[in-house]
Each structure stands twice: as C-alpha cells, then as structure tokens.
N, C-alpha and C positions, 0 to 999 in steps of 0.2 A: 504494500500500500504506500502510495506517495504522500508525503506530508507537504502541505503548501503553506508558506508564511503569508498571512493576510495583511501585508503592509507594503506600502509604496516606499521603497528604499530612499528615493531622492528627497521626499518631503516628510517622511515619518508618519504620514496619515494612512488610515485604513482605506483600502480600495473598496469600491461599491460592489455589491453582489453582481450587478450588471457587468462591470469591468472584469471581475473574476471569472464569470461565466464566459464572456467573450474570449478571454485568454485561454481558458480550458478548451473551448471549441476550436480555436485556431491551432492548438497543439494536436488535435485529433486527426485521424486519417479521413480524408474526404470520401464520401459515399458509404461510410460504414454507419448503419443505424445504431442509435443509443437510446437509453431511457433517461428521462429527466430525473429519476430517483438518484442517479449518481451525482447530481448537482446539489442535492438538498443539504449537504454539509457546508455549503457556501453561505447559507443564511436561512431565513424563514422560508417556509414552503411558498407563501404568497409572493415574496420578493424574487425567488427563483423562477416561479411561474411567470411573473411579469417580465423578468429579464429575457426568458426564452421567447415569450410572445413578441417582444420588441425585436429580437434577433430574427424571428420569422418575418416580421413586417419589413425589416431591412433587407431581406433576401439572403441572409447568411445561412439560415436553416430552412429546411422544408419539412413540414409535418407529414408523416405517413401513417 
C-alpha cells in the first residue's frame, strides 16, 4: 500500500481533495477502469464524489 503525504511541499498547506484526486488519476494507466472507493481515503465521501464529478465534467474521466 502506498502512503501519500497530504501536503503541498512548497507552501506547507494541505492540498484539496480535488487536487489529490487529480494527481492520483494522472498517475494511473489510461483506459484501465477503477472504483471510486479507492479514493475515499483522500477525504469525505461527499468531497471525493464531487471531485470525481468535476473530473468527469472536465473530460478527464469517463463514467462507465
């Protein structure tokens, strides 16, 4: 299991759930389906769902 530090090194501020989700998505292999449940460790269920919804609206993710 990978451990991820939830902190922006340059400013010392915590990163938003949306920023963390975006980072994680960018590190994933393209075209491989995944479950949102793997992202719930980033924040509250509602904030993760909202972040994923925004990524879909931006075209970064596709719901299947």
